[in-house]
C-alpha positions in Angstrom: 101.7 131.1 111.2 101.9 131.7 107.7 99.5 130.5 105.0 101.8 127.7 103.8 103.0 126.6 107.4 102.5 123.0 108.4 99.5 123.5 110.6 97.6 125.7 108.0 98.1 123.0 105.4 97.5 125.2 102.2 93.9 125.7 103.4 93.3 128.7 101.1 95.8 128.4 98.5 96.9 125.6 96.1 99.2 122.9 97.1 102.5 123.5 95.4 104.0 120.6 93.4 107.2 120.3 95.7 104.6 119.5 98.6 102.8 116.6 96.9 102.7 113.4 98.5 103.3 110.0 97.2 100.4 107.9 95.9 101.0 105.1 98.6 100.8 107.7 101.5 97.4 109.1 100.3 96.2 105.7 99.4 96.8 104.4 103.0 94.8 107.5 104.1 91.9 106.5 102.0 91.9 102.8 102.8 92.1 104.0 106.4 89.0 106.0 105.9 87.2 102.8 104.8 88.9 100.3 107.0 87.0 101.3 110.4 84.1 100.3 112.7 81.6 102.5 110.9 82.4 100.7 107.4 82.4 97.2 109.4 79.1 98.1 110.9 77.5 98.3 107.3 79.0 95.0 106.5 77.7 93.4 109.6 74.4 94.9 108.8 74.3 93.4 105.2 75.3 90.2 106.5 72.7 90.1 109.4 70.0 90.8 106.8 71.2 89.5 103.2 73.0 86.3 101.8 76.5 86.7 100.9 75.6 87.0 97.1 73.0 89.5 97.7 75.6 91.6 99.8 78.3 91.4 97.2 75.8 93.0 94.4 74.6 95.7 96.9 78.4 96.5 97.7 79.1 96.4 93.9 76.5 98.9 93.0 77.0 101.2 95.9 80.7 101.1 95.3 80.4 102.1 91.6 78.7 105.2 92.7 81.3 106.2 95.5 84.0 105.4 92.7 82.6 107.6 90.1 82.2 110.6 92.5 85.4 110.2 94.2 87.4 110.0 91.0 85.7 112.9 89.3 86.2 115.2 92.0 89.5 113.7 93.5 91.1 114.2 90.0 90.0 118.0 89.9 91.5 118.3 93.3 94.6 116.8 92.4 94.8 119.1 89.2 94.1 122.1 90.9 95.6 121.5 94.5 92.6 122.6 96.0 90.2 121.4 98.9 86.6 120.6 98.1 85.2 124.0 99.4 88.0 125.9 97.8 87.5 124.4 94.4 83.8 125.0 94.6 84.5 128.5 94.1 85.4 128.0 90.6 83.1 125.0 90.0 79.6 126.3 90.1 79.0 128.0 93.7 81.1 131.1 93.5 82.6 132.7 96.5 79.7 133.0 98.7 78.1 129.7 97.6 81.3 127.9 98.4 81.3 129.5 101.8 77.9 127.9 102.5 79.3 124.5 101.4 82.3 124.9 103.6 80.0 125.8 106.5 77.7 122.8 105.9 80.9 120.5 105.8 82.1 122.1 109.1 78.7 121.2 110.9 78.3 117.9 109.4 82.1 116.7 109.9 82.5 118.3 113.1 79.2 116.4 114.3 80.4 113.2 112.9 83.7 113.8 114.7 81.8 113.7 118.0 79.8 110.8 117.0 83.0 108.8 116.1 84.6 110.1 119.2 81.9 108.6 121.3 82.3 105.3 119.6 86.2 105.4 120.1 86.0 106.2 123.7 83.2 103.5 124.4 85.4 101.2 122.8 88.6 102.1 124.8 86.7 102.2 127.8 85.1 98.8 127.1 88.4 97.2 126.6 89.6 98.5 129.8 86.8 97.0 131.7 85.3 100.4 132.3 88.2 101.6 134.5 88.6 104.7 132.6 85.2 105.9 132.4 83.4 107.2 129.2 84.1 111.0 130.1 87.9 110.5 130.7 88.0 108.3 127.7 86.4 110.7 125.6 88.9 113.5 126.7 91.9 111.3 125.7 90.6 110.1 122.4 89.3 113.7 121.5 92.4 115.5 122.4 94.6 112.9 120.9 92.9 113.1 117.5 92.7 116.9 117.6 96.3 117.2 118.1 97.1 114.7 115.4 95.1 116.8 112.7 96.6 120.0 114.0 99.8 119.0 112.4 98.2 118.2 109.2 98.0 115.8 106.4 101.5 114.3 106.8 100.8 113.3 110.3 97.5 112.1 109.4 99.1 109.9 106.7 101.8 108.3 109.3 99.0 107.4 111.5 97.1 105.5 108.6 100.5 103.7 108.0 100.3 102.4 111.5 96.7 101.6 111.9 95.6 100.3 108.5 98.1 97.1 108.9 96.8 96.4 112.3 93.2 96.7 111.3 93.8 94.4 108.4 95.8 91.8 110.7 92.5 91.8 112.9 90.2 91.2 110.0 92.6 88.3 109.2 92.4 86.7 112.6 88.7 87.2 112.5 88.3 85.6 109.2 90.6 82.7 110.3 88.4 82.1 113.3 85.4 82.1 111.4 86.7 79.4 108.9 88.0 77.4 111.7 84.4 76.3 112.6 82.6 77.0 109.2 83.1 76.4 105.7 83.0 79.2 103.0 80.5 77.4 101.1 78.3 77.1 104.2 78.5 80.8 105.0 78.0 81.7 101.3 74.8 80.0 100.8 73.2 80.1 104.3 70.2 82.3 104.9 70.8 85.5 106.7 70.2 85.4 110.6 68.2 88.5 110.8 65.1 90.1 108.9 65.7 90.2 105.1 67.1 93.3 103.5 66.4 94.5 99.9 69.3 95.0 97.4 68.0 98.5 97.0 68.1 99.4 100.7 71.4 97.9 101.0 72.7 99.7 98.0 71.8 103.0 99.5 73.5 102.0 103.0 76.7 101.3 101.1 76.6 104.5 99.0 75.3 106.6 101.7 77.7 105.4 104.4 80.6 107.1 102.6 79.2 109.6 100.2 80.2 112.6 102.4 83.8 111.2 102.3 83.6 110.9 98.4 82.6 114.6 98.1 85.5 115.8 100.2 88.0 113.6 98.2 90.0 116.7 97.1 90.8 117.5 100.6 93.2 114.6 100.3 94.0 114.2 96.6 95.0 117.9 96.5 98.2 116.4 97.6 98.4 114.0 94.7 101.0 114.2 91.9 98.6 113.5 89.1 95.1 112.1 88.0 96.4 108.6 87.5 97.4 108.5 91.1 93.8 109.5 92.1 92.3 106.6 89.9 94.5 104.1 91.8 93.9 105.8 95.2 90.2 105.6 94.8 90.0 102.1 93.0 92.2 100.5 95.5 90.7 102.3 98.5 87.2 101.4 97.3 88.1 97.8 96.6 89.8 97.1 100.0 87.5 99.2 102.1 84.0 98.4 100.4 84.4 94.7 99.1 87.0 93.7 101.7 85.7 95.0 105.0 82.0 94.6 103.8 82.3 91.0 102.6 84.5 89.9 105.6 81.8 91.4 108.2 79.1 89.5 106.1 80.7 86.3 106.8 81.3 87.1 110.3 77.8 88.1 110.8 76.7 84.9 109.5 78.8 83.0 111.6 78.3 84.7 114.9 74.4 85.4 114.0 74.5 89.0 115.1 74.9 92.5 113.8 76.6 94.0 116.8 80.0 94.9 115.5 82.0 95.0 118.9 80.4 91.7 119.9 81.5 90.0 116.8 85.0 91.3 116.9 85.5 90.3 120.6 84.0 87.2 120.1 86.3 86.3 117.2 89.5 88.2 117.9 89.7 88.7 121.5 90.4 91.6 123.7 93.4 92.8 121.7 91.3 92.8 118.5 88.6 94.9 120.0 91.0 97.4 121.1 92.8 97.7 117.6 89.3 97.9 115.9 88.3 100.6 118.3 91.5 102.4 117.7 91.1 102.1 113.9 88.2 104.9 114.3 90.9 107.2 114.5 91.6 106.7 110.9 88.3 108.1 109.7 87.8 110.5 112.6 90.9 112.5 111.7 89.5 113.1 108.1 86.3 114.2 109.7 88.0 116.9 111.7 90.6 117.9 108.9 88.0 118.4 106.3 85.9 120.4 108.9 88.7 122.6 109.5 89.3 123.2 105.6 85.7 123.9 105.3 85.1 126.4 108.2 88.3 128.2 107.0 86.9 129.0 103.8 83.8 130.2 105.1 85.6 132.6 107.6 87.7 133.9 104.8 84.7 134.5 102.6 82.2 135.8 104.8 84.3 137.7 107.4 87.4 138.3 105.7 89.4 136.5 108.4 92.0 134.3 107.2 92.0 132.0 110.3 94.9 129.4 110.7 93.6 126.0 109.9 95.7 124.4 112.8 94.0 127.0 115.3 90.5 126.0 114.1 91.3 122.4 114.5 91.6 122.9 118.2 88.6 124.8 118.5 86.4 122.4 116.4 88.1 119.3 118.0 87.4 120.7 121.4 83.7 121.5 120.6 83.2 117.9 119.2 84.9 116.4 122.1 82.7 118.4 124.5 79.3 117.4 122.7 80.4 113.8 122.7 80.9 113.9 126.5 77.6 115.7 127.2 75.7 113.3 125.1 74.0 115.9 122.7 75.0 114.1 119.7 72.6 111.2 120.5 69.9 113.6 119.4 72.2 115.4 116.9 72.5 112.1 114.7 69.2 112.6 112.8 70.2 116.1 111.8 73.7 114.9 110.7 71.7 112.2 108.5 69.8 114.9 106.6 72.9 116.7 106.3 74.3 113.4 104.5 71.5 113.8 102.0 72.3 117.5 101.4 75.9 117.0 100.6 75.7 114.6 97.4 74.2 117.2 95.2 77.2 119.3 95.6 79.3 116.8 93.8 76.9 116.6 90.8 77.1 120.3 90.5 80.8 120.6 90.7 81.4 117.9 88.2 79.1 119.4 85.7 80.8 122.7 86.0 84.3 121.7 86.1 84.1 118.9 83.2 81.2 120.0 80.9 80.5 123.7 81.2 84.2 124.4 82.0 83.2 128.2 82.8 86.4 129.1 84.7 88.8 126.6 83.0 90.7 129.3 81.3 91.2 131.2 84.5 92.3 128.1 86.3 94.8 126.9 83.8 96.3 130.4 83.6 96.5 130.7 87.6 97.8 127.3 88.1 100.7 127.7 85.9 101.8 130.7 88.2 100.8 128.8 91.3 98.3 131.1 92.4 94.4 131.3 92.8 92.5 132.7 89.8 92.1 136.5 90.1 88.4 136.6 89.5 85.5 134.7 91.1 81.7 134.7 90.8 80.4 136.2 94.0 77.3 134.0 93.8 75.7 131.6 91.2 72.0 131.4 92.1 71.5 128.5 89.6 73.8 126.2 91.7 71.9 127.1 95.0 68.7 126.4 93.3 70.0 123.1 91.7 71.4 122.0 95.0 68.2 122.5 96.8 66.2 120.8 94.4 68.7 117.8 94.3 68.5 117.8 98.2 64.7 117.6 98.2 64.6 114.8 95.8 67.3 112.7 97.8 65.2 113.5 100.8 61.6 112.8 99.7 62.2 110.1 96.9 62.8 107.1 99.0 63.1 104.5 96.3 66.2 103.5 94.7 69.6 104.8 96.0 68.9 108.5 97.6 72.3 109.5 97.3 72.4 108.8 93.6 69.0 110.2 93.2 70.0 113.6 94.6 73.2 113.6 92.5 71.5 113.1 89.2 68.6 115.5 89.9 70.9 118.3 90.8 73.3 117.7 87.9 70.5 117.7 85.1 68.7 120.7 86.8 72.1 122.6 86.9 73.3 121.8 83.2 69.9 122.8 81.9 69.7 126.0 84.0 73.1 127.2 83.1 72.4 126.5 79.5 68.9 128.4 79.6 70.4 131.3 81.5 73.5 132.3 79.4 76.1 131.5 82.1 78.7 133.9 80.4 76.3 136.8 81.2 75.8 135.6 84.8 79.8 135.5 85.1 80.1 139.1 84.0 77.6 140.3 86.3 79.0 138.5 89.4 82.7 139.0 88.8 84.4 140.7 91.7 
């Protein structure tokens, strides 16, 4: 299939103007990525260990971090029509550095695809009373999600149009059931039912829970028609996904006295509500697989000079993630995935500094964008970016106070900016063109 075919979805080229999507379509995908079991789980955990007011502030602080990262990278993605891993070639990391990023995205997000597929399968199997069996349920959910992602962003958008309203209806039913037996004033002022959680730890949980999705924001906003659309997409998505889901989950956790998400949903909304919430996992898992396929496409193109079709890679990665979820390897893989989650935020800081402040490739990007092509020249490798990334990664990993994701972004940004200013970036560029 050609590079511009539906299944390939412009994985190694700019998205042309005539293939851009409406703001509403992309916004639903964004909301869908945040209105899911994993986000509800964060809210329930906050409610189990915090008052409603403390949970509000933790969500506020964490959401600001997510909003800024998403908007900066998302606007760049919309402007250039490029995915995160492709944009990284001209935003600090160079050709080979961006391929490393693509590989990290592929490993991390394929792993999370398997984890989420296990959650999806367990939910479906539980709703059927165990009649399907976990293995068969995993195959059904894994194959279904993989085929959906194979056909590209447009199909993902249509899925969001179905699942987002259903999820919101379940949330409405749940809050109605809560308010039948409790007053908001009672729930808002009551002490948390579980061990107390600090605002710092809760903010880290909120920000860390979607930071990988923020860094890969260009994967969806490259289809946006303007930077203004991106601002609304991230603002509304964050408002509904973070504040809406989190605070509703806090109230539900207070009412039920538990952090067990499926127990809360089943108790308040019944069998159908549980099925819909389980099915809602599809909305975030399809983007996990989609971003993974884009990252590995860039990696193969750069390292092995193989322009492999994104749709074919989707089938391979989806099959791998499904198999891993079935055999249970991912239960032991989660710790590694969490480490990768700390490794990814510094990428956002470096890309934003290079694209918006240093603007080293802005002229090449502007010229090629007018022609609808990629820039003719690109750095092969930028050692300053890799060094800054490793320092930011280490800072996020070992500095445990505060918000670790924010720490890693700030440290990597400062180190990269100072490093590039000291090492004469233009000379580095001249030596690494190819």
